[in-house]
VEXROBA-949297 format. One record per residue (C-alpha): residue number from 1; residue in three letters; chain; z, y, x. Coordinates in Angstrom, 2 decimals, padded with zeros to 5 digits. Last residue first. Layout:
% VEXROBA-949297
{rec NUM, "ALA", "A", {Z, Y, X}}
...
***
This chain:
% VEXROBA-949297
{rec 193, "UNK", "A", {034.58, -050.54, -017.56}}
{rec 192, "UNK", "A", {035.90, -048.38, -014.82}}
{rec 191, "UNK", "A", {033.45, -045.54, -015.50}}
{rec 190, "UNK", "A", {034.30, -045.52, -019.18}}
{rec 189, "UNK", "A", {038.04, -045.22, -018.45}}
{rec 188, "UNK", "A", {037.46, -042.30, -016.14}}
{rec 187, "UNK", "A", {035.28, -040.49, -018.70}}
{rec 186, "UNK", "A", {037.94, -041.06, -021.39}}
{rec 185, "UNK", "A", {040.67, -039.69, -019.11}}
{rec 184, "UNK", "A", {038.53, -036.66, -018.29}}
{rec 183, "UNK", "A", {037.81, -035.88, -021.96}}
{rec 182, "UNK", "A", {041.45, -036.38, -022.93}}
{rec 181, "UNK", "A", {042.61, -034.11, -020.06}}
{rec 180, "UNK", "A", {040.16, -031.39, -021.10}}
{rec 179, "UNK", "A", {041.16, -031.68, -024.76}}
{rec 178, "UNK", "A", {044.86, -031.56, -023.89}}
{rec 177, "UNK", "A", {044.27, -028.52, -021.66}}
{rec 176, "UNK", "A", {042.21, -026.79, -024.34}}
{rec 175, "UNK", "A", {044.98, -027.46, -026.87}}
{rec 174, "UNK", "A", {047.62, -025.99, -024.55}}
{rec 173, "UNK", "A", {045.51, -022.96, -023.64}}
{rec 172, "UNK", "A", {044.73, -022.38, -027.36}}
{rec 171, "UNK", "A", {048.40, -022.65, -028.28}}
{rec 170, "UNK", "A", {049.44, -020.34, -025.43}}
{rec 169, "UNK", "A", {046.99, -017.67, -026.52}}
{rec 168, "UNK", "A", {047.71, -018.04, -030.23}}
{rec 167, "UNK", "A", {051.45, -017.82, -029.66}}
{rec 166, "UNK", "A", {051.02, -014.89, -027.27}}
{rec 165, "UNK", "A", {048.85, -013.01, -029.76}}
{rec 164, "UNK", "A", {051.31, -013.64, -032.58}}
{rec 163, "UNK", "A", {054.27, -012.45, -030.45}}
{rec 162, "UNK", "A", {052.34, -009.45, -029.17}}
{rec 161, "UNK", "A", {054.13, -006.83, -031.23}}
{rec 160, "UNK", "A", {052.88, -003.60, -029.74}}
{rec 159, "UNK", "A", {055.42, -001.61, -027.78}}
{rec 158, "UNK", "A", {055.80, 001.76, -029.42}}
{rec 157, "UNK", "A", {056.56, 004.55, -027.02}}
{rec 156, "UNK", "A", {059.68, 006.32, -028.18}}
{rec 155, "UNK", "A", {059.71, 010.01, -027.42}}
{rec 154, "UNK", "A", {062.73, 011.03, -025.40}}
{rec 153, "UNK", "A", {065.83, 011.98, -027.41}}
{rec 152, "UNK", "A", {067.47, 015.00, -025.77}}
{rec 151, "UNK", "A", {071.00, 015.74, -026.88}}
{rec 150, "UNK", "A", {072.34, 019.29, -027.09}}
{rec 149, "UNK", "A", {075.83, 020.09, -025.92}}
{rec 148, "UNK", "A", {077.02, 023.68, -026.47}}
{rec 147, "UNK", "A", {080.06, 024.89, -024.59}}
{rec 146, "UNK", "A", {081.42, 028.41, -025.08}}
{rec 145, "UNK", "A", {083.96, 029.27, -022.43}}
{rec 144, "UNK", "A", {087.69, 029.29, -021.70}}
{rec 143, "UNK", "A", {088.53, 027.47, -024.92}}
{rec 142, "UNK", "A", {091.48, 027.75, -027.30}}
{rec 141, "UNK", "A", {092.39, 025.16, -029.93}}
{rec 140, "UNK", "A", {093.33, 026.85, -033.21}}
{rec 139, "UNK", "A", {090.50, 025.24, -035.16}}
{rec 138, "UNK", "A", {087.99, 027.05, -037.41}}
{rec 137, "UNK", "A", {084.88, 025.59, -035.82}}
{rec 136, "UNK", "A", {085.78, 026.59, -032.26}}
{rec 135, "UNK", "A", {088.23, 029.06, -030.74}}
{rec 134, "UNK", "A", {087.71, 031.64, -027.99}}
{rec 133, "UNK", "A", {090.21, 034.35, -027.02}}
{rec 132, "UNK", "A", {089.08, 037.20, -024.73}}
{rec 131, "UNK", "A", {091.75, 039.59, -023.44}}
{rec 130, "UNK", "A", {090.73, 043.13, -022.63}}
{rec 129, "UNK", "A", {092.16, 046.05, -020.70}}
{rec 128, "UNK", "A", {091.95, 049.79, -021.33}}
{rec 127, "UNK", "A", {092.83, 052.38, -018.71}}
{rec 126, "UNK", "A", {095.46, 054.79, -017.42}}
{rec 125, "UNK", "A", {098.20, 053.91, -019.90}}
{rec 124, "UNK", "A", {100.44, 052.73, -017.02}}
{rec 123, "UNK", "A", {100.87, 049.32, -018.65}}
{rec 122, "UNK", "A", {097.17, 049.07, -019.51}}
{rec 121, "UNK", "A", {096.15, 049.95, -023.05}}
{rec 120, "UNK", "A", {094.93, 047.07, -025.18}}
{rec 119, "UNK", "A", {091.60, 045.57, -026.31}}
{rec 118, "UNK", "A", {091.70, 042.10, -027.85}}
{rec 117, "UNK", "A", {088.32, 040.39, -027.90}}
{rec 116, "UNK", "A", {088.35, 037.60, -030.47}}
{rec 115, "UNK", "A", {085.55, 035.05, -030.22}}
{rec 114, "UNK", "A", {084.98, 032.54, -033.00}}
{rec 113, "UNK", "A", {082.70, 029.69, -032.00}}
{rec 112, "UNK", "A", {080.41, 027.81, -034.36}}
{rec 111, "UNK", "A", {079.32, 024.36, -033.24}}
{rec 110, "UNK", "A", {075.96, 023.03, -034.48}}
{rec 109, "UNK", "A", {074.91, 021.34, -031.24}}
{rec 108, "UNK", "A", {071.19, 020.63, -031.57}}
{rec 107, "UNK", "A", {069.77, 017.10, -031.58}}
{rec 106, "UNK", "A", {066.53, 017.43, -029.68}}
{rec 105, "UNK", "A", {063.24, 015.47, -029.71}}
{rec 104, "UNK", "A", {062.33, 016.96, -033.08}}
{rec 103, "UNK", "A", {061.81, 020.38, -031.50}}
{rec 102, "UNK", "A", {062.26, 022.84, -034.37}}
{rec 101, "UNK", "A", {065.29, 024.66, -033.03}}
{rec 100, "UNK", "A", {068.65, 025.05, -034.72}}
{rec 99, "UNK", "A", {070.04, 028.49, -034.00}}
{rec 98, "UNK", "A", {073.10, 028.17, -031.80}}
{rec 97, "UNK", "A", {076.35, 029.87, -032.72}}
{rec 96, "UNK", "A", {078.58, 032.78, -031.74}}
{rec 95, "UNK", "A", {080.95, 034.48, -034.16}}
{rec 94, "UNK", "A", {082.69, 037.78, -033.40}}
{rec 93, "UNK", "A", {086.09, 039.41, -033.84}}
{rec 92, "UNK", "A", {087.33, 042.69, -032.35}}
{rec 91, "UNK", "A", {091.08, 043.17, -032.12}}
{rec 90, "UNK", "A", {092.23, 046.70, -031.31}}
{rec 89, "UNK", "A", {092.39, 049.41, -028.65}}
{rec 88, "UNK", "A", {089.58, 052.00, -028.71}}
{rec 87, "UNK", "A", {086.88, 052.70, -026.11}}
{rec 86, "UNK", "A", {085.15, 049.33, -025.94}}
{rec 85, "UNK", "A", {081.97, 048.53, -024.02}}
{rec 84, "UNK", "A", {080.83, 044.98, -024.66}}
{rec 83, "UNK", "A", {080.35, 042.54, -021.83}}
{rec 82, "UNK", "A", {077.14, 040.62, -021.38}}
{rec 81, "UNK", "A", {076.65, 037.15, -022.86}}
{rec 80, "UNK", "A", {076.31, 035.10, -019.70}}
{rec 79, "UNK", "A", {074.62, 031.75, -019.09}}
{rec 78, "UNK", "A", {075.84, 028.64, -017.30}}
{rec 77, "UNK", "A", {073.62, 025.57, -017.11}}
{rec 76, "UNK", "A", {070.89, 023.92, -019.15}}
{rec 75, "UNK", "A", {067.43, 025.37, -019.40}}
{rec 74, "UNK", "A", {065.23, 027.81, -021.28}}
{rec 73, "UNK", "A", {067.74, 030.32, -022.58}}
{rec 72, "UNK", "A", {067.43, 032.95, -025.30}}
{rec 71, "UNK", "A", {070.53, 035.05, -026.01}}
{rec 70, "UNK", "A", {070.38, 037.08, -029.20}}
{rec 69, "UNK", "A", {072.90, 039.82, -030.01}}
{rec 68, "UNK", "A", {073.31, 040.74, -033.65}}
{rec 67, "UNK", "A", {073.99, 043.96, -035.56}}
{rec 66, "UNK", "A", {070.33, 044.64, -036.33}}
{rec 65, "UNK", "A", {069.55, 044.69, -032.60}}
{rec 64, "UNK", "A", {071.72, 044.01, -029.60}}
{rec 63, "UNK", "A", {070.43, 044.78, -026.09}}
{rec 62, "UNK", "A", {073.75, 046.14, -024.83}}
{rec 61, "UNK", "A", {076.58, 044.06, -026.19}}
{rec 60, "UNK", "A", {078.02, 044.92, -029.63}}
{rec 59, "UNK", "A", {080.66, 047.33, -030.93}}
{rec 58, "UNK", "A", {082.48, 046.23, -034.08}}
{rec 57, "UNK", "A", {081.61, 048.29, -037.18}}
{rec 56, "UNK", "A", {079.92, 045.35, -038.94}}
{rec 55, "UNK", "A", {083.20, 043.44, -038.89}}
{rec 54, "UNK", "A", {082.74, 039.72, -038.20}}
{rec 53, "UNK", "A", {080.35, 040.73, -035.43}}
{rec 52, "UNK", "A", {077.35, 038.49, -034.74}}
{rec 51, "UNK", "A", {076.41, 036.60, -031.57}}
{rec 50, "UNK", "A", {073.31, 034.40, -031.69}}
{rec 49, "UNK", "A", {072.14, 031.61, -029.39}}
{rec 48, "UNK", "A", {068.52, 030.48, -029.07}}
{rec 47, "UNK", "A", {067.27, 027.55, -027.03}}
{rec 46, "UNK", "A", {063.81, 027.36, -025.47}}
{rec 45, "UNK", "A", {062.66, 024.10, -023.93}}
{rec 44, "UNK", "A", {062.48, 022.56, -020.51}}
{rec 43, "UNK", "A", {063.23, 018.92, -019.82}}
{rec 42, "UNK", "A", {063.06, 018.39, -016.07}}
{rec 41, "UNK", "A", {066.74, 017.66, -015.51}}
{rec 40, "UNK", "A", {066.05, 014.10, -014.24}}
{rec 39, "UNK", "A", {068.85, 012.56, -016.28}}
{rec 38, "UNK", "A", {068.19, 014.49, -019.46}}
{rec 37, "UNK", "A", {070.03, 012.20, -021.87}}
{rec 36, "UNK", "A", {072.52, 015.02, -022.68}}
{rec 35, "UNK", "A", {071.49, 018.66, -022.33}}
{rec 34, "UNK", "A", {074.41, 020.91, -021.51}}
{rec 33, "UNK", "A", {074.46, 024.62, -022.30}}
{rec 32, "UNK", "A", {077.34, 026.71, -021.02}}
{rec 31, "UNK", "A", {078.11, 030.15, -022.42}}
{rec 30, "UNK", "A", {080.36, 032.50, -020.44}}
{rec 29, "UNK", "A", {081.48, 035.68, -022.23}}
{rec 28, "UNK", "A", {081.55, 038.89, -020.22}}
{rec 27, "UNK", "A", {084.63, 040.99, -020.94}}
{rec 26, "UNK", "A", {084.79, 043.59, -018.18}}
{rec 25, "UNK", "A", {083.44, 046.51, -020.23}}
{rec 24, "UNK", "A", {086.31, 048.95, -020.72}}
{rec 23, "UNK", "A", {085.99, 052.60, -021.68}}
{rec 22, "UNK", "A", {088.55, 055.26, -020.88}}
{rec 21, "UNK", "A", {088.95, 057.88, -023.55}}
{rec 20, "UNK", "A", {091.67, 055.64, -024.92}}
{rec 19, "UNK", "A", {094.45, 057.76, -023.51}}
{rec 18, "UNK", "A", {093.73, 060.35, -026.15}}
{rec 17, "UNK", "A", {096.91, 060.12, -028.20}}
{rec 16, "UNK", "A", {099.12, 059.52, -025.15}}
{rec 15, "UNK", "A", {097.63, 062.42, -023.22}}
{rec 14, "UNK", "A", {097.84, 064.72, -026.26}}
{rec 13, "UNK", "A", {101.49, 063.78, -026.77}}
{rec 12, "UNK", "A", {102.25, 064.41, -023.09}}
{rec 11, "UNK", "A", {100.69, 067.89, -023.37}}
{rec 10, "UNK", "A", {102.57, 068.62, -026.61}}
{rec 9, "UNK", "A", {105.86, 067.58, -025.03}}
{rec 8, "UNK", "A", {105.16, 069.80, -022.02}}
{rec 7, "UNK", "A", {104.06, 072.69, -024.24}}
{rec 6, "UNK", "A", {107.23, 072.36, -026.34}}
{rec 5, "UNK", "A", {109.35, 072.21, -023.21}}
{rec 4, "UNK", "A", {107.74, 075.44, -021.87}}
{rec 3, "UNK", "A", {108.26, 077.17, -025.23}}
{rec 2, "UNK", "A", {111.92, 076.18, -025.24}}
{rec 1, "UNK", "A", {112.49, 077.66, -021.80}}
***
């Protein structure tokens, strides 16, 4: 009987120790890009966002290279950083930021978000679950998504300074009118005399 109990305890122990053989990947991160001063929504450019792990051993989304994930977007709206596959419980920390572009018509949002993905065993130990916590620029305030707000500054068309031209134009019209009236008044007076 003792041998049977020992095997049962050993079996349960092995199950508990290796319950993390299940992988979890339901932790997509939503990134929203807003472009201010773009009332007609026809401004198209390329914006680059980077996700890097704060521990180089952290797993990364599919498509990552050199321990960073790059998301290129060409318009405002909601974009997805794909979920990461985890197979071990723990806290996994990442930073996400926008790479400043070279378009001088844009002011780029320089926010840096810290994303912590907490991986835990489910209550029945049958699977792993995740909790995503997002903070910004070293604050404790929590966010449900990453929000980057870029501002578009349309090119300024220079309006030529016409104040001197207008002054000269109106002065010459005024003087011509006075000269014309003087000439006509003089002619009228000569005809009457």
